[in-house]
N, C-alpha and C positions, 0 to 999 in steps of 0.2 A: 344125290347124297353128293356133292361136289364141294363145300364145303368142311375142311378138316376139321373146325372148332368144332363140328356138329354130331363127329362120331366119337361115340361112346369110348371110353378108355376102361379097360377091364379093371375092377377094383378102385377107380376113380371114385371120390366122391361127387354124385350128381348134381348137387348144387353150386359146383363152384367149375366157372370154363376155364379150361386147362391157359387162356390166352392173358385174362383178367389176373391170376394169383398165383400163378405157377411159381415164380423163382424168389416166392415169398419166405418159405422156410432155407432158403440156400442163403437166402440174405440175414436171417434173424443166426444161421451159424455163422457167418462172418463177422458180423456183429459181436458173437459172444467169443471168437476166437481172439478178437481183436483187444476186448476188455480185458481178457486172460492175461495177453500178452503185457498191456498199461500196467497190471496191476504188478505184475513180476519186475519192471523194472526199480532200480534201486532209489530210495526213496533220500538217498543224502550224496549231495555231488562231493569228490575227493576233494581234501585240500589242496591247494596252491603249493608247491615246493620251489622255494628259489634256490637256486646255485648258487648266486651272490648279489647284491647290489644291494643287501638290506642291512638295518642297524644292528647294535648292540643293546642290547636292555641288563644292566648291571644291577643287582640287590641284594640286598642286606638279609643272608641267612640267619643270624643271631650273635649272641655272643657267649665270652667263655670266662669265668669268674678267675683271676690267676691267684697261687697265694700268696703273692704280695698286695693285694688288696686291689691291684689295678684290672684292666678289662681287656680282653679282644674282642673288637667287634670283627666278625669273620661274614667277607663277603661271597658272590658267584658271578655269573653273568650268564645270558642267556644270546647268543648269536645265530640271529635269526637265518642266517644263511647254511644249505646243506653243505656246500663244499669250500667257499670262499674262507682262508682263515686270516686276518686282518693286521697290521703291524701298526700299531699308535702309539707313538712314544711318549711320554708323562711331558705333560703340558697342558697349553689351552683347550686341546681335544681329548684329554685323558688326565683328569685332576683328582685330586681329594682336598677337602677343606673343613674343619680347618688345617693348617698346617704346610699349605704350599703345594704347589703341584706333583710334586714329586715323594709319594710318601712310599715307594716299594709296591705300585700296584701294578697289576701284569700290565703288560704292552702289545705281548703275542695272543690273539683270538682264535680260539681254536672254533670249530662250527659246532652247534648246538649247544646245550645245556652244560656248563662245566660248576659244578658246586664247590662251599667251602674252599675257593681255590688263593683266596686273600686274605689276611687279618693285619688288622691295625691295633696297635695298643695304644689305650687311654689311658688316666689318670683315674686313681679312685674317687678323685673329685668331680670326675667330669661332668656331673650333676644332667641339667638340662640342656646340656649341648647335643648337638645333631652333628653326627659326620657323613658330608655327602660325599659320594662318587661320581662323578659326571663323564660322560665317554660321549663322545660325537664321532658319528661313523657314515657316512655315505650320506652328509649333510644334516642328518637329524640328533638329536640331543636328547639323551637321556640319562636319569639321575635315579642312584641308589641313597636311601634316607636311612642311617644307622644311627638310631635311636633305641636304646636297651629298655627305655621306659614304655616304648608301645609294646614289646612282646607282653611284658606284665600286666597291662591293659587290657590287651586283645579278645580276651574272654577264650581263648585258644583251650578245649579242655585238656590236650595233652601237657600245656603249661600249668594249668591248673594241680593236674595229677600231679607236678612234679613239684611244684611246690608246696603239694599237700604232704608228698612223701621227703621230701628235702628242707621245707621249711624256706620263710621268707627270708632268711639270711643270705640266701644266694641271688637275693637282686640287686643289682648296681644302686648305690646311694643316690638319691635326689636329691638336689640342693634346696634347701629352704624358699617357700615362694615368695 
């Protein structure tokens, strides 16, 4: 008996030769461990954060009806940078229309979301006009459209609840078609 594969192993299955299938249980355990590891990896990649070099998105927050019948259209902005603060003077890169480039809009933009930072008073007969605030930062232009009628048509459940409680007299007037 010089061939070691012919030596019987104590407790071994006599139908399995050690040379052919000996590593299979270990290989299965390794595959199972690898699958467990892969299953525990995060399924979502973290979002990319930019310190600087990104644009600014102005947005229309809503409107406030004043006691004299005029309206204040309220705007905010989202500076997509996590650290960079931008100074953009009123003019072609920071303008409000109609009414000229300088209507008192912010010219210094802090990082991230800044809400309810700017109001523009419009007359009671503003009607179907739309006020736009346009900002160009890092070569990219973004515009917010201030139209109080859009809020009334939006189907927003909170607005519907407000109108139910407070009545439609709080809506801005619309000029005839």
